[in-house]
C-alpha positions in Angstrom: -11.8 87.2 32.0 -10.3 85.1 34.7 -11.8 81.9 33.2 -10.3 82.8 29.8 -6.8 83.3 31.4 -7.2 80.0 33.2 -8.1 78.2 30.0 -5.2 79.7 28.2 -2.8 78.8 31.0 -4.1 75.2 31.0 -3.6 74.8 27.2 0.0 76.1 27.5 0.8 73.6 30.2 -0.6 70.8 28.1 1.5 71.8 25.1 4.7 72.3 27.1 4.4 69.3 29.4 6.0 66.7 27.0 9.1 68.8 26.5 10.3 67.8 30.0 10.4 64.2 28.8 12.4 64.9 25.7 15.0 62.2 25.2 18.4 63.9 25.7 20.2 61.4 23.5 22.7 63.2 21.2 22.3 63.2 17.5 23.5 60.1 15.7 24.7 58.0 18.6 23.3 54.8 17.2 25.6 53.3 14.6 24.2 49.9 15.1 21.7 49.8 12.3 21.1 49.6 8.6 17.7 49.5 7.2 14.7 51.5 5.7 11.9 52.5 8.1 8.6 53.9 6.7 6.2 55.6 9.1 2.5 55.5 8.1 0.9 58.4 10.0 -2.8 58.9 10.3 -3.7 62.5 9.6 -7.3 62.2 8.5 -10.2 64.1 9.9 -10.5 61.9 12.9 -7.1 63.1 14.2 -7.1 66.6 15.7 -4.3 69.1 15.0 -3.1 68.6 18.6 -3.0 64.8 18.3 -1.2 65.1 15.0 1.4 67.4 16.5 1.9 65.0 19.4 2.6 62.1 16.9 5.2 64.1 15.1 6.8 65.2 18.3 7.0 61.5 19.3 8.6 60.6 16.0 11.2 63.4 16.6 12.2 61.9 19.9 12.1 58.3 18.6 14.4 59.0 15.7 16.8 61.5 17.2 19.5 59.0 18.3 19.8 57.2 14.9 22.6 57.8 12.4 21.1 58.5 9.0 22.5 57.9 5.6 23.0 55.5 2.8 25.0 53.1 4.9 22.9 53.7 8.0 19.2 54.1 8.7 16.9 55.8 6.1 13.5 57.1 7.1 10.3 57.9 5.1 6.9 59.3 6.1 3.6 58.6 4.4 0.5 60.4 5.6 -3.0 58.9 5.5 -5.9 61.0 4.3 -8.4 60.9 1.5 -5.4 61.1 -0.9 -2.4 59.7 1.0 0.8 61.6 0.4 4.5 60.7 0.7 5.9 63.6 2.7 9.5 62.4 2.2 11.1 59.3 0.9 14.1 57.3 2.0 16.6 59.3 0.0 15.4 62.7 1.3 17.3 63.1 4.5 20.9 62.1 5.3 21.2 64.2 8.5 19.2 64.6 11.7 19.0 68.3 11.2 17.1 68.0 8.0 14.8 65.3 9.3 14.0 67.2 12.5 13.1 70.4 10.7 10.8 68.5 8.3 8.9 66.8 11.2 8.2 70.3 12.6 6.6 71.5 9.4 4.3 68.7 8.3 0.7 69.6 8.1 -2.2 67.1 8.5 -4.1 66.0 5.3 -7.6 65.7 6.8 -10.4 63.9 5.0 -11.1 60.1 5.0 -8.8 57.5 6.5 -7.7 55.8 3.3 -5.2 53.5 4.8 -5.7 50.8 2.1 -4.5 53.2 -0.6 -1.5 54.3 1.5 -0.6 50.7 2.0 -0.8 50.1 -1.8 1.6 53.1 -2.3 4.0 51.7 0.3 4.0 48.2 -1.3 4.3 49.2 -4.9 6.8 52.0 -4.6 8.2 53.2 -1.3 9.0 49.7 0.3 9.8 48.0 -3.0 13.5 47.1 -3.2 15.6 48.3 -6.1 13.1 50.9 -7.4 13.9 54.6 -7.8 13.7 56.2 -4.3 12.6 52.8 -3.0 14.0 50.5 -0.4 17.6 49.1 -0.6 18.0 45.6 -1.8 19.0 43.1 0.9 18.4 45.3 3.9 15.6 45.1 6.5 12.4 47.0 5.8 10.1 48.2 8.6 6.6 49.8 8.4 5.5 51.6 11.6 1.7 52.4 11.4 0.6 55.2 13.8 -3.2 55.3 14.0 -6.1 56.5 16.2 -7.8 53.3 15.3 -10.9 55.0 13.8 -12.2 53.2 10.7 -8.9 52.2 9.2 -10.5 50.1 6.5 -9.8 46.5 5.4 -6.0 46.5 6.2 -5.5 42.9 7.2 -4.9 41.7 3.6 -2.5 44.5 2.5 -0.6 44.2 5.8 -0.3 40.4 5.3 1.0 41.0 1.7 3.7 43.3 3.0 4.8 40.8 5.6 4.9 38.1 2.9 7.4 40.3 1.1 9.6 40.5 4.1 8.4 43.9 5.6 8.2 43.9 9.4 5.0 45.7 10.6 4.7 47.5 13.9 1.7 49.4 15.2 1.1 52.3 17.6 -2.5 53.0 18.4 -3.5 56.2 20.2 -7.2 55.5 20.3 -9.5 52.6 20.9 -8.6 50.5 17.9 -9.8 47.0 17.3 -7.3 44.9 19.2 -8.1 41.7 17.3 -7.5 43.5 13.9 -4.3 45.2 15.0 -2.8 42.1 16.5 -3.4 40.3 13.1 -1.5 43.0 11.1 1.7 43.3 13.3 4.7 41.0 12.8 5.4 38.6 15.7 6.1 38.9 18.6 2.9 40.9 19.2 4.0 42.0 22.6 7.0 43.9 21.2 5.3 45.2 18.0 1.9 46.4 19.1 1.5 49.5 21.4 -1.7 51.1 22.8 -1.0 54.5 24.4 -2.7 57.7 25.2 -1.7 60.6 22.9 -0.3 62.6 25.9 1.8 59.7 27.2 3.5 58.5 24.0 6.9 59.2 25.4 6.6 56.2 27.8 6.8 53.9 24.8 9.7 55.7 23.0 12.5 53.5 24.3 10.5 50.2 23.8 9.6 51.0 20.3 13.1 52.2 19.4 14.5 49.0 20.8 12.0 47.0 18.7 13.0 48.8 15.6 16.7 48.3 16.4 16.2 44.6 16.9 14.9 44.3 13.3 17.5 46.6 11.6 20.5 45.9 13.7 23.5 45.5 11.3 25.3 42.5 12.8 27.7 41.7 10.1 31.3 41.1 9.8 33.2 41.0 6.5 36.7 40.0 5.4 38.7 41.9 2.8 42.2 42.2 1.5 43.0 38.5 2.0 46.6 37.6 1.1 48.7 34.6 1.8 49.5 35.6 5.4 47.1 38.3 6.4 43.5 39.5 6.2 41.4 42.5 7.3 38.2 42.1 9.4 35.6 44.9 9.0 32.5 45.5 11.0 29.9 48.2 11.8 31.1 50.2 14.9 28.1 49.2 17.1 30.0 50.3 20.3 30.5 53.9 19.0 29.4 56.2 21.8 29.5 53.4 24.3 32.1 52.3 26.9 33.5 49.0 25.9 35.8 47.2 23.4 35.9 44.5 20.7 37.4 41.1 21.4 38.6 39.3 18.3 39.7 35.7 18.2 41.0 33.9 15.1 42.6 30.6 14.3 42.7 27.9 11.7 39.8 25.5 11.4 40.7 22.0 12.4 40.8 19.6 9.5 40.6 16.4 11.6 40.2 15.0 15.0 37.5 15.8 17.5 39.1 19.0 18.7 39.2 20.4 22.2 36.2 21.7 24.1 38.1 24.9 24.7 38.3 27.0 27.8 39.4 30.3 29.2 43.1 30.8 28.9 43.9 27.5 27.2 44.7 28.9 23.8 42.1 26.8 22.1 38.6 27.7 21.1 35.5 25.7 20.2 34.7 28.3 17.5 38.0 27.4 15.7 37.5 23.7 16.0 39.7 23.4 19.1 42.8 24.7 17.3 45.1 27.4 18.7 43.8 30.9 18.2 45.1 34.4 18.6 43.3 37.2 20.4 43.1 40.9 19.7 41.4 43.8 21.5 40.2 46.8 19.6 38.9 50.1 20.9 35.1 50.8 20.9 35.3 53.4 18.1 37.2 51.0 15.7 35.6 49.2 12.8 38.4 47.1 11.3 41.5 45.1 12.3 44.3 43.5 10.4 45.0 39.8 11.1 48.6 38.9 10.5 50.9 35.9 10.8 48.5 33.6 8.9 49.5 30.5 6.9 49.0 30.3 3.2 46.1 28.3 1.7 44.5 27.8 5.2 40.9 28.2 6.3 40.4 30.4 9.3 37.5 31.3 11.6 37.4 34.7 13.2 34.9 35.8 15.9 34.1 39.4 17.0 32.5 40.0 20.4 31.5 43.6 21.3 31.8 43.9 25.0 30.0 46.6 26.9 28.3 47.0 30.3 25.7 49.3 28.7 24.2 47.0 26.2 24.4 43.3 25.2 25.6 42.3 21.7 25.8 39.0 19.8 29.1 37.4 18.9 29.7 37.5 15.1 31.8 35.0 13.2 33.2 34.6 9.7 35.2 32.0 7.9 37.8 32.7 5.2 40.7 31.1 3.4 44.0 32.7 2.8 45.6 32.9 -0.7 47.9 30.0 -1.8 51.6 30.8 -1.8 52.4 31.4 -5.5 56.0 32.5 -5.4 56.8 35.3 -7.8 58.1 35.4 -10.5 56.0 33.0 -12.5 56.6 34.8 -15.8 59.6 36.6 -17.3 59.4 38.4 -20.6 61.7 40.5 -22.9 60.8 43.7 -24.6 62.3 47.0 -25.9 65.4 45.1 -27.1 68.2 46.6 -29.2 71.8 45.8 -30.0 73.1 46.8 -26.6 70.0 46.8 -24.3 66.9 44.8 -23.4 64.0 45.3 -21.0 63.3 42.4 -18.6 59.8 42.2 -17.0 58.4 39.8 -14.5 55.3 39.1 -12.5 53.1 38.9 -10.6 54.0 41.4 -7.9 53.3 40.1 -4.5 53.3 41.9 -1.1 55.4 39.3 0.5 58.3 40.0 -1.8 61.0 42.3 -0.3 63.2 42.8 -3.4 64.1 41.4 -6.9 67.6 40.3 -7.8 68.5 40.2 -11.4 71.6 38.4 -12.7 72.7 38.3 -16.4 75.8 37.1 -18.3 76.8 36.4 -21.8 76.9 32.8 -22.8 78.8 30.5 -22.5 81.2 32.1 -20.0 80.7 35.9 -19.8 81.1 38.1 -16.8 78.3 37.9 -14.3 76.4 41.2 -13.7 73.8 41.7 -11.0 71.4 44.5 -9.9 68.7 44.7 -7.1 65.4 46.5 -7.6 62.5 47.4 -5.2 59.6 45.1 -4.5 57.2 47.5 -6.3 59.2 47.3 -9.6 58.2 44.8 -12.2 60.8 45.5 -14.9 64.3 46.9 -15.5 66.4 47.9 -18.5 69.7 46.0 -19.0 72.3 48.3 -20.7 75.8 48.0 -22.1 75.2 44.6 -23.6 77.2 43.1 -26.5 75.6 43.1 -29.9 74.6 39.8 -31.5 75.1 38.0 -28.2 73.0 35.5 -26.3 72.5 36.3 -22.6 71.2 34.3 -19.7 68.9 36.4 -17.5 67.8 35.2 -14.0 65.2 37.1 -12.0 65.1 36.0 -8.3 62.3 37.1 -5.9 63.3 37.4 -2.3 60.3 36.8 0.0 59.8 38.0 3.5 59.6 34.4 4.7 63.3 34.0 3.6 62.3 31.9 0.6 63.6 32.7 -2.8 62.3 31.8 -6.3 64.2 32.2 -9.5 63.3 32.1 -13.1 65.7 32.3 -16.1 65.4 33.1 -19.8 67.8 33.4 -22.7 67.7 36.6 -24.8 69.5 37.5 -28.1 70.5 41.2 -28.2 70.5 41.5 -32.0 67.1 39.9 -32.7 65.7 41.1 -29.3 63.8 38.0 -28.6 63.9 35.1 -26.1 66.2 32.4 -27.4 65.3 28.8 -27.5 
């Protein structure tokens, strides 16, 4: 009886021990990444129920900090047995709650270790970009193979084929797998992508494996949108979300000639902008965009974004863009809805730099001058109380924020309702 109680207590301790090492990272703290990660988990007969549960517990810890979703990280899990089975694909879970619940309920397949068939499924459907429920086009793809190393089959060729198609391969071996074979199938560098660990000590590689995955799927991109003649918006992934820090933005025109300055702190010039003068902005850690103003029309600019944090190192990102040329409105004036005593005058294009439109009109040759002012968002107005069968000169003037004005005139005949020659 005492020996039975001792055995029971020992098993309980073994099962409960890893809980103390649970990574306390909150859900979804990592907004740094965008990619599709497929886990190939050995659940054949050579893997015990206990070992299988430890693998899934390890995955739970590993994935908990990631933000999931269409614009974030997507996860799939393919089990290896006699008949490999896709437990869930990339489109299945967009929240950590759903993913974590699923990992608790997965049962092992048993049978043979048919890794080759599982790799065929991964290549032809799950990891193929652009297919239904497949990987996303243009984003990193990662295969993490978790195996006990027992008779995996001839996997070197299929793994090499996946790598040729751009899939990064990482391996976690919990048994005594063939090192020479496993090092052949992982993507370089081997020291970062191949792990040998005891099933009860998997938590010691959690952080290293997570960092290796992050390094592959880190979304280090900066985009420019809403470019006008004098402004533009920078947009980036908020990689500092959840961290202490800030973003430093520098932007300035690209030098068109000369050797440029070597730059230096506090000098107002920067090597990244060809030695020309730059402006500097600082944005909070939770921000993901910034509006750059005071730009010159038809000018090429370089902008750099540097995430600054004492908790983690990030690369500086840069982007080049050209502002819109200054096409002063109006460039066209048209007449419509004309009658004997009224006509509608329309103009375009509307531009954000215009503050208002000033419309003058008078009967030719020496009629009284009339004038009205309309808002910058208005592209037409109806002129009333005109004289029938009379030719008018209509002038539309756009008043720009820069102080510039541009005018365009047309003649209109009230009776015929058409622009006069």
